[in-house]
Phi, psi and omega in degrees: 000125177055062182298334180290345180248019185308311181293319180295320178300314179300317178297313182293326179297336180266341188246337188235106182298322179297313177302314181299316179298314177297316181299313179295321178294321176301311182295322179295317177297318179302316179295318177300315180298315180300315179299313181297318181294333177275354179085022184225091352280158178297148179213155178289158178300325179297317180295317179299313179298321179296318179294322178297321178293320177297316179299318179295320177297319177297317181298318178299316181295317178299318179298318178299317178296321179294317179298318179296316180296319179296320180295316180291335181284335178074190182292146180282000000 
C-alpha cells in the first residue's frame, strides 16, 4: 500500500500513534477479508462488502494523513 510513501509510512508508524492505529486496523481488516473470502471463517457477501468499505475508508484516511505529512515535510 502506497509504495511511494514507504519511508514516510515507516516514520509515521514510529511517531504518530493515530496513524499506527489506523494502519494496523487497515491491515487487520485486510486479513479478515482474505480469510472470509477463503471461507475461514465463512461470512456472507454483505459482511465482506461492509468490511471492504471500512477498509477503503481507512485507506482514504491514511492517504490523507500521508499527503499532509509529506506536505509538512517539504522538499527532501
